[in-house]
N, C-alpha and C positions, 0 to 999 in steps of 0.2 A: 645492488640487486638483492631483493628480498624473496625468500622462498617460504611458503607456508608449509611447515613440516607436519602439519596435521592432515594435509591432503594425501590420500592413499597413493596416488601416482607419484607424488614427490617423494614420499617415504620409500616406495619401491625403487625409484631411480637412484636415490642416495644410497640405499642398501646395495644395489647392483654396482654402483661406483666403488663402494668400500670393498665389496667382495672382489671386484676386479683388481683393486690396488693390492689386496692381500695376496691374491693369486700371483700377481706380477712379482711381488716381493719373494714369495716362495719359489717362483720360477728362477729368479736371479740367484737365490741361494743354491738351488739345485744345480744351476750352471756352474757355480763355483766348485761344487762337489764333483761334477762330471769332468771338469778340466783335467783332473788327475787320473782318470781312467779306472784305476783300481780303488776298491773300497778303502783299503788300508792307507793308501796315499791321500785320498780325499779327506779322511778323518784327521790327518795330520795338519790340515790347512783350513781351520775354521775362519770364517769372515770375522772381521774385527768387531762388528756390531752384534754378534751372537755369542751367548755364553757357551762355555765348553759343554756343560750338561745338555743344553738344548741342541747343540751341534751333534753330540753323540746320539741323542734321541732321534734326530732327523736322519742321521746316517744309518741307524738301525732300521728305520722304516724303509729308506730308499734301497737297501740291499736285499730286502725280502722278496721272494718270488711272487707273493701275492700282490705286492705293490707293482712289480714289473708287469704282471698280467693285467692289472687294472689300468695301468698307464696305456698299454697297447689298445685296450678296449675303448678307453676314453678318446684316443686319437681317432679311432674308427667312428665313434659316435659324433665327434665334433665335425667330421667331414659330412655328416648328414644334416647338419643344422640348416634351417631355411634362411639364415642371415650370417654375416661375418661379424664376430664379436671383437674384431681388432680395431676398434676406435671409430667405426662409422656410425652414423645416426640411425641406421636401420634397427639396431638393437633397441635404442631409446624409443623409437616409434612402435616397435613390436610390443614393448612393455606398456606403453601408454594405451595402445589399442586394446590390450588385454584387460586393462583396468577400467576402460570407459564403457 
């Protein structure tokens, strides 16, 4: 399969796929942190593929009140989306229609 990476709709789709992969990675890391319930316990158990400096930085972000508030707001906003971003083709079609 050959994709023309100069076409705008292909670029947008590839970008969306990469963004989704990054979000999925962040989500999995956050789940690891949340397994331990308390911030101090979560900090003691960094994933093997994350440096300690990066893990500490992420833990600092996750424990902030601002982050917690934004997460709650994001959950509410995702519930209002006109499509399901969980792997169906509607999102791809939505992007393609937007660019055509």
